[in-house]
C-alpha positions as CSV (number, residue, x, y, z in Angstrom):
1,M,0.0,-0.1,0.1
2,S,1.5,3.4,-1.0
3,I,0.4,6.0,1.4
4,F,1.9,8.9,2.3
5,L,1.4,12.1,4.4
6,A,2.0,15.5,2.9
7,I,2.3,18.4,5.2
8,Q,2.9,22.2,4.4
9,H,1.8,25.7,6.1
10,T,0.9,28.9,5.4
11,Y,1.4,32.0,7.3
12,E,-2.1,31.2,9.0
13,T,-2.6,27.4,9.0
14,I,-0.7,23.8,8.9
15,E,-2.4,21.8,6.3
16,W,-1.9,18.0,5.8
17,G,-3.2,15.3,3.5
18,L,-2.9,11.7,3.7
19,Y,-2.7,10.2,0.3
20,Q,-2.7,6.9,-1.3
21,G,-1.0,7.3,-4.9
22,T,-2.5,10.3,-6.2
23,N,-5.6,9.6,-4.1
24,Q,-6.5,11.9,-1.4
25,L,-7.7,9.9,1.6
26,S,-8.0,12.8,4.0
27,Y,-7.1,16.8,4.7
28,H,-6.7,18.5,7.7
29,S,-5.7,21.8,9.3
30,I,-5.2,23.5,12.2
31,S,-4.3,27.0,13.1
32,K,-0.4,27.7,13.4
33,M,-1.1,28.9,16.9
34,V,-2.0,25.8,18.1
35,A,0.6,23.5,16.3
36,S,3.0,22.5,19.1
37,S,0.0,21.2,21.0
38,K,-2.5,20.1,18.5
39,L,-0.4,18.8,15.6
40,L,0.6,15.3,17.0
41,P,-2.9,14.5,18.2
42,A,-4.6,15.6,15.2
43,L,-2.3,13.2,13.1
44,S,-3.2,10.7,15.4
45,D,-6.7,11.0,15.1
46,M,-6.5,10.7,11.3
47,F,-4.4,7.8,11.3
48,A,-7.0,6.0,13.4
49,A,-10.0,7.3,11.4
50,H,-8.5,5.6,8.7
51,N,-7.0,2.6,10.5
52,I,-3.7,3.2,9.4
53,K,-0.4,3.0,11.3
54,L,2.6,4.9,11.1
55,T,4.4,2.0,9.9
56,D,2.2,1.9,6.8
57,I,3.6,5.5,5.7
58,L,5.9,4.9,3.0
59,Y,7.0,8.7,3.4
60,I,6.4,11.9,4.8
61,A,6.9,15.4,2.6
62,T,6.8,18.4,4.0
63,N,7.6,22.2,3.2
64,Q,10.6,23.0,4.4
65,G,10.5,26.9,3.7
66,P,10.1,29.5,3.4
67,G,7.8,30.3,6.1
68,P,7.4,31.6,9.9
69,F,10.2,30.4,11.9
70,T,8.4,28.8,14.6
71,T,5.8,27.1,12.3
72,L,8.8,25.6,10.6
73,R,10.4,24.5,13.5
74,V,7.5,23.0,15.2
75,V,6.3,21.0,11.9
76,I,9.8,19.9,10.7
77,S,10.8,18.9,14.5
78,T,7.7,17.1,14.7
79,L,7.9,15.1,11.5
80,N,11.6,14.5,12.4
81,G,10.7,12.9,15.4
82,I,8.3,10.7,13.9
83,S,10.7,9.9,10.9
84,F,13.3,8.9,13.4
85,A,11.2,6.8,15.6
86,K,9.7,4.9,12.9
87,K,12.3,4.9,10.3
88,T,9.8,6.6,7.9
89,P,11.8,8.8,5.2
90,L,11.2,12.7,5.5
91,V,11.4,14.6,2.4
92,G,11.8,18.2,2.2
93,V,10.5,20.4,-0.6
94,D,11.6,23.4,-1.0
95,G,8.4,25.7,-1.3
96,L,9.6,28.6,-3.6
97,A,11.3,25.9,-6.0
98,A,8.0,23.7,-6.1
99,S,6.2,27.3,-6.8
100,L,8.2,28.2,-9.5
101,E,8.0,24.7,-10.9
102,E,4.4,24.8,-10.7
103,F,4.1,28.0,-12.6
104,D,6.5,27.2,-15.4
105,Q,4.5,23.9,-16.0
106,N,1.1,26.3,-16.6
107,N,3.3,28.5,-18.9
108,L,3.0,31.2,-16.8
109,I,6.6,32.2,-16.5
110,P,7.7,33.8,-19.8
């Protein structure tokens, strides 16, 4: 089963989705103001709702910036802990490079 977790943040929220291939199984978001206390329990609730264990996750992808320092620190530290404990690969995505690639694919960059 090729299930992965993708997490990104904006200047207001932390958003994540659980995917099986290209099919989104679940989407959630929380305010960045409660991320340090609510992110891990919210992820746990999502996994329980889908009867998925952390060992079922093929990899975790996350936005590694740019973004607010504390939000980046909370998200990356939480995911790094999960990655280390469960030996799940953690993949960092450069937010600016991803945005430029998306715009280029849509022919928005001259």
